[in-house]
KOLBARO-767410 format. One record per residue: residue in one letter; chain; x negated, y negated, z negated of N, C-alpha, C, O in turn. Coordinates in nm, 2 decimals. Layout:
REM KOLBARO-767410
(r 'A'; 'A'; (X; Y; Z); (X; Y; Z); (X; Y; Z); (X; Y; Z)) ...
//
This chain:
REM KOLBARO-767410
(r 'M'; 'A'; (-0.88; 2.47; -0.35); (-0.88; 2.44; -0.42); (-0.78; 2.42; -0.45); (-0.72; 2.37; -0.36)) (r 'A'; 'A'; (-0.68; 2.45; -0.62); (-0.52; 2.45; -0.62); (-0.52; 2.33; -0.75); (-0.61; 2.33; -0.84)) (r 'L'; 'A'; (-0.42; 2.23; -0.74); (-0.42; 2.16; -0.85); (-0.32; 2.17; -0.99); (-0.32; 2.15; -1.11)) (r 'N'; 'A'; (-0.21; 2.22; -0.85); (-0.10; 2.28; -0.93); (0.02; 2.14; -0.91); (0.11; 2.11; -0.99)) (r 'F'; 'A'; (0.00; 2.09; -0.82); (0.08; 1.92; -0.81); (0.17; 2.00; -0.73); (0.13; 2.09; -0.66)) (r 'P'; 'A'; (0.28; 1.98; -0.74); (0.43; 2.01; -0.65); (0.44; 1.93; -0.51); (0.44; 1.81; -0.49)) (r 'V'; 'A'; (0.46; 2.01; -0.43); (0.44; 2.00; -0.26); (0.51; 2.04; -0.22); (0.55; 2.15; -0.26)) (r 'D'; 'A'; (0.57; 1.97; -0.11); (0.69; 2.03; -0.02); (0.58; 2.10; 0.08); (0.47; 2.07; 0.13)) (r 'T'; 'A'; (0.70; 2.25; 0.08); (0.62; 2.35; 0.17); (0.61; 2.30; 0.34); (0.56; 2.38; 0.42)) (r 'I'; 'A'; (0.66; 2.19; 0.37); (0.66; 2.17; 0.53); (0.48; 2.11; 0.51); (0.40; 2.14; 0.60)) (r 'V'; 'A'; (0.44; 2.04; 0.43); (0.33; 1.97; 0.47); (0.26; 2.04; 0.43); (0.15; 1.99; 0.43)) (r 'T'; 'A'; (0.25; 2.17; 0.37); (0.16; 2.27; 0.29); (0.10; 2.37; 0.42); (0.00; 2.45; 0.43)) (r 'R'; 'A'; (0.24; 2.34; 0.54); (0.20; 2.47; 0.64); (0.12; 2.44; 0.76); (0.12; 2.51; 0.87)) (r 'F'; 'A'; (0.05; 2.29; 0.72); (-0.04; 2.30; 0.87); (-0.13; 2.27; 0.81); (-0.11; 2.23; 0.69)) (r 'P'; 'A'; (-0.27; 2.26; 0.87); (-0.41; 2.29; 0.75); (-0.42; 2.09; 0.79); (-0.35; 2.02; 0.86)) (r 'V'; 'A'; (-0.53; 2.08; 0.72); (-0.54; 1.94; 0.72); (-0.71; 1.93; 0.74); (-0.77; 1.99; 0.65)) (r 'Y'; 'A'; (-0.78; 1.86; 0.82); (-0.92; 1.89; 0.89); (-0.99; 1.77; 0.82); (-0.94; 1.66; 0.80)) (r 'D'; 'A'; (-1.11; 1.80; 0.79); (-1.22; 1.72; 0.74); (-1.22; 1.60; 0.85); (-1.21; 1.48; 0.82)) (r 'V'; 'A'; (-1.23; 1.61; 0.93); (-1.28; 1.52; 1.06); (-1.20; 1.44; 1.06); (-1.23; 1.32; 1.06)) (r 'L'; 'A'; (-1.03; 1.51; 1.06); (-0.96; 1.38; 1.06); (-0.94; 1.25; 0.96); (-0.91; 1.13; 0.96)) (r 'L'; 'A'; (-0.98; 1.35; 0.86); (-0.96; 1.29; 0.71); (-1.06; 1.13; 0.74); (-1.03; 1.01; 0.73)) (r 'K'; 'A'; (-1.21; 1.19; 0.78); (-1.32; 1.12; 0.76); (-1.33; 0.99; 0.88); (-1.40; 0.88; 0.87)) (r 'A'; 'A'; (-1.23; 1.04; 1.01); (-1.18; 0.96; 1.05); (-1.07; 0.83; 1.07); (-1.07; 0.73; 1.15)) (r 'L'; 'A'; (-0.98; 0.86; 0.96); (-0.86; 0.79; 0.89); (-0.90; 0.65; 0.83); (-0.86; 0.53; 0.85)) (r 'R'; 'A'; (-1.03; 0.71; 0.72); (-1.10; 0.65; 0.62); (-1.09; 0.46; 0.65); (-1.02; 0.37; 0.59)) (r 'P'; 'A'; (-1.16; 0.45; 0.72); (-1.16; 0.30; 0.76); (-1.04; 0.24; 0.80); (-1.03; 0.12; 0.81)) (r 'I'; 'A'; (-0.93; 0.31; 0.82); (-0.75; 0.25; 0.83); (-0.72; 0.21; 0.73); (-0.68; 0.09; 0.70)) (r 'K'; 'A'; (-0.75; 0.35; 0.63); (-0.68; 0.37; 0.48); (-0.77; 0.19; 0.41); (-0.75; 0.07; 0.40)) (r 'A'; 'A'; (-0.87; 0.29; 0.38); (-0.91; 0.13; 0.35); (-0.90; -0.02; 0.36); (-0.91; -0.10; 0.27)) (r 'Q'; 'A'; (-0.87; -0.06; 0.55); (-0.84; -0.16; 0.54); (-0.70; -0.23; 0.51); (-0.67; -0.35; 0.50)) (r 'Y'; 'A'; (-0.59; -0.09; 0.51); (-0.45; -0.12; 0.45); (-0.49; -0.13; 0.34); (-0.44; -0.24; 0.30)) (r 'E'; 'A'; (-0.58; -0.07; 0.22); (-0.58; -0.07; 0.13); (-0.62; -0.24; 0.04); (-0.59; -0.27; -0.07)) (r 'K'; 'A'; (-0.70; -0.31; 0.15); (-0.76; -0.45; 0.13); (-0.65; -0.54; 0.15); (-0.62; -0.61; 0.06)) (r 'D'; 'A'; (-0.57; -0.53; 0.27); (-0.45; -0.60; 0.25); (-0.32; -0.60; 0.17); (-0.25; -0.70; 0.14)) (r 'V'; 'A'; (-0.29; -0.43; 0.14); (-0.18; -0.47; 0.02); (-0.26; -0.55; -0.06); (-0.23; -0.67; -0.06)) (r 'Q'; 'A'; (-0.39; -0.50; -0.17); (-0.42; -0.59; -0.25); (-0.41; -0.73; -0.22); (-0.38; -0.79; -0.32)) (r 'Y'; 'A'; (-0.43; -0.77; -0.16); (-0.42; -0.92; -0.09); (-0.30; -0.99; -0.12); (-0.31; -1.07; -0.21)) (r 'V'; 'A'; (-0.19; -0.98; -0.07); (-0.06; -0.94; -0.03); (0.01; -0.95; -0.20); (0.10; -1.03; -0.24)) (r 'M'; 'A'; (-0.07; -0.84; -0.30); (-0.02; -0.80; -0.42); (-0.09; -0.93; -0.50); (-0.02; -0.96; -0.60)) (r 'R'; 'A'; (-0.21; -1.02; -0.47); (-0.17; -1.09; -0.57); (-0.16; -1.22; -0.53); (-0.16; -1.31; -0.61)) (r 'Q'; 'A'; (-0.14; -1.25; -0.39); (-0.07; -1.38; -0.35); (0.05; -1.36; -0.39); (0.09; -1.45; -0.46)) (r 'Y'; 'A'; (0.12; -1.29; -0.37); (0.29; -1.29; -0.38); (0.35; -1.22; -0.54); (0.46; -1.20; -0.58)) (r 'R'; 'A'; (0.20; -1.20; -0.60); (0.23; -1.15; -0.75); (0.35; -1.02; -0.76); (0.45; -1.02; -0.82)) (r 'V'; 'A'; (0.30; -0.95; -0.70); (0.42; -0.85; -0.66); (0.31; -0.70; -0.67); (0.19; -0.71; -0.66)) (r 'Y'; 'A'; (0.40; -0.56; -0.68); (0.34; -0.44; -0.72); (0.38; -0.36; -0.55); (0.49; -0.35; -0.49)) (r 'E'; 'A'; (0.30; -0.32; -0.53); (0.31; -0.24; -0.36); (0.47; -0.19; -0.37); (0.56; -0.25; -0.31)) (r 'P'; 'A'; (0.50; -0.10; -0.43); (0.66; -0.09; -0.37); (0.75; -0.20; -0.34); (0.86; -0.18; -0.29)) (r 'E'; 'A'; (0.70; -0.35; -0.39); (0.78; -0.46; -0.35); (0.77; -0.49; -0.23); (0.86; -0.51; -0.15)) (r 'I'; 'A'; (0.61; -0.48; -0.21); (0.59; -0.53; -0.06); (0.65; -0.44; 0.06); (0.69; -0.50; 0.16)) (r 'S'; 'A'; (0.66; -0.31; 0.07); (0.69; -0.24; 0.11); (0.87; -0.26; 0.17); (0.92; -0.27; 0.28)) (r 'A'; 'A'; (0.92; -0.28; 0.05); (1.08; -0.29; 0.04); (1.13; -0.47; 0.09); (1.24; -0.52; 0.09)) (r 'G'; 'A'; (1.02; -0.54; 0.12); (1.03; -0.67; 0.17); (1.07; -0.79; 0.06); (1.10; -0.91; 0.07)) (r 'I'; 'A'; (1.07; -0.71; -0.07); (1.12; -0.82; -0.17); (0.98; -0.93; -0.20); (1.01; -1.03; -0.27)) (r 'A'; 'A'; (0.84; -0.93; -0.16); (0.80; -1.05; -0.15); (0.85; -1.18; -0.07); (0.84; -1.30; -0.09)) (r 'L'; 'A'; (0.89; -1.13; 0.01); (0.90; -1.23; 0.14); (1.09; -1.27; 0.10); (1.16; -1.37; 0.15)) (r 'R'; 'A'; (1.12; -1.20; 0.03); (1.29; -1.28; 0.00); (1.31; -1.34; -0.12); (1.40; -1.41; -0.15)) (r 'N'; 'A'; (1.20; -1.32; -0.21); (1.25; -1.40; -0.33); (1.18; -1.54; -0.33); (1.06; -1.58; -0.34)) (r 'K'; 'A'; (1.28; -1.60; -0.31); (1.20; -1.79; -0.30); (1.15; -1.84; -0.43); (1.10; -1.95; -0.44)) (r 'W'; 'A'; (1.15; -1.75; -0.57); (1.08; -1.78; -0.67); (0.92; -1.74; -0.65); (0.82; -1.80; -0.70)) (r 'R'; 'A'; (0.92; -1.64; -0.59); (0.75; -1.62; -0.57); (0.71; -1.67; -0.46); (0.59; -1.68; -0.43)) (r 'K'; 'A'; (0.80; -1.71; -0.37); (0.77; -1.86; -0.28); (0.69; -1.93; -0.32); (0.57; -1.95; -0.31)) (r 'R'; 'A'; (0.82; -1.99; -0.38); (0.76; -2.14; -0.46); (0.64; -2.13; -0.54); (0.57; -2.24; -0.56)) (r 'A'; 'A'; (0.60; -1.97; -0.60); (0.48; -1.96; -0.67); (0.35; -2.00; -0.60); (0.25; -2.07; -0.62)) (r 'K'; 'A'; (0.39; -1.90; -0.46); (0.27; -1.93; -0.40); (0.21; -2.05; -0.36); (0.10; -2.09; -0.38)) (r 'Q'; 'A'; (0.31; -2.11; -0.29); (0.32; -2.26; -0.24); (0.25; -2.36; -0.38); (0.16; -2.44; -0.35)) (r 'T'; 'A'; (0.29; -2.36; -0.46); (0.24; -2.45; -0.54); (0.08; -2.38; -0.60); (0.00; -2.45; -0.64)) (r 'E'; 'A'; (0.07; -2.25; -0.58); (-0.07; -2.23; -0.61); (-0.17; -2.29; -0.54); (-0.27; -2.32; -0.59)) (r 'L'; 'A'; (-0.14; -2.32; -0.39); (-0.16; -2.31; -0.25); (-0.21; -2.48; -0.25); (-0.28; -2.52; -0.16)) (r 'T'; 'A'; (-0.17; -2.56; -0.33); (-0.13; -2.71; -0.34); (-0.19; -2.73; -0.46); (-0.26; -2.83; -0.46)) (r 'V'; 'A'; (-0.17; -2.65; -0.56); (-0.30; -2.77; -0.70); (-0.41; -2.75; -0.69); (-0.48; -2.82; -0.77)) 
//
């Protein structure tokens, strides 16, 4: 099934096995749950989490702390 998305030829050289995708589903589900928790906790978007902005931004840390004390 071709969706006409631009893809890197290195990625498309290797086959994708359905068994592997099924085995990785619980891991991805846990990752998504954890990411959503952090996004709500610090009021950030997903790219900011991987960049570490959520932990370095003092304003967001203070916002989290005040929510816990209220």
